[in-house]
C-alpha positions in Angstrom: 50.2 -33.4 22.0 49.5 -32.2 25.6 51.8 -32.7 28.4 49.7 -35.4 29.8 49.6 -37.1 26.3 53.4 -36.9 26.1 53.8 -38.4 29.6 51.4 -41.2 28.9 53.3 -42.1 25.4 56.5 -42.0 27.1 55.2 -44.4 29.9 53.7 -46.7 27.3 57.0 -47.2 25.5 58.6 -50.4 26.8 61.9 -49.7 25.1 62.3 -46.2 26.9 60.5 -45.8 30.0 60.9 -42.5 31.9 63.5 -42.6 34.6 62.6 -42.1 38.3 63.9 -39.2 40.3 66.2 -41.6 42.1 67.5 -42.9 38.6 68.2 -39.3 37.4 69.9 -38.3 40.5 72.5 -41.1 40.1 73.2 -40.1 36.6 76.5 -38.2 35.9 76.1 -34.8 34.3 78.3 -34.0 31.3 80.6 -31.1 31.7 79.5 -27.9 29.8 83.2 -27.7 28.4 82.9 -31.2 27.1 79.5 -30.5 25.5 81.1 -27.3 23.9 84.0 -29.3 22.6 81.8 -32.1 21.2 79.4 -29.6 19.6 82.4 -28.1 17.7 83.3 -31.7 16.6 86.9 -31.5 18.1 88.9 -33.9 20.1 90.5 -32.8 23.2 93.8 -32.2 21.6 92.5 -30.2 18.8 90.4 -28.1 21.0 93.3 -27.3 23.5 95.6 -26.5 20.5 93.1 -24.4 18.7 92.3 -22.2 21.7 95.6 -22.2 23.6 94.6 -24.4 26.5 96.8 -26.8 28.3 95.5 -30.3 27.4 95.7 -31.4 31.0 93.7 -28.3 32.1 90.9 -29.3 29.5 90.8 -32.8 30.7 90.3 -31.7 34.3 87.6 -29.5 33.3 85.9 -32.2 31.5 86.3 -34.7 34.2 85.2 -32.2 36.8 88.4 -32.3 38.8 88.7 -28.7 38.5 86.5 -25.9 37.2 87.4 -23.0 34.9 88.3 -19.8 36.7 86.7 -16.4 35.6 88.9 -15.6 32.7 88.6 -19.2 31.4 84.9 -19.0 31.8 84.9 -15.8 29.7 87.2 -17.4 27.1 84.8 -20.5 26.8 81.8 -18.2 26.6 83.5 -16.3 23.7 84.4 -19.6 22.0 80.7 -20.9 22.4 79.3 -17.7 20.7 82.0 -17.2 18.0 84.3 -20.3 17.7 85.6 -19.4 14.3 86.4 -15.8 15.2 88.1 -17.0 18.5 90.1 -19.7 16.5 91.3 -17.0 14.0 92.1 -14.5 16.7 94.0 -16.9 18.9 95.9 -18.4 15.9 97.0 -14.8 14.8 98.2 -14.0 18.4 100.3 -17.1 18.5 102.1 -16.4 15.2 
């Protein structure tokens, strides 16, 4: 389908009409940290424990009360790219 055909099909769907720019602007964006945790299929407590993060800090990041600093962003990027390797490395360093 062309872009125009996709748009026409979306506009014709009574169950899921496209959102206006104003509606999109009012929607809350999901935290990238929350998306990562959900993609890994973990609860907040499991994620915090597995990767050595304070649970309260993780919650603050997910609820956008604070943002990860540079070292935390590096850790999150490593977790995103190699979650099992990071889990294994962090478990070994905690032992």
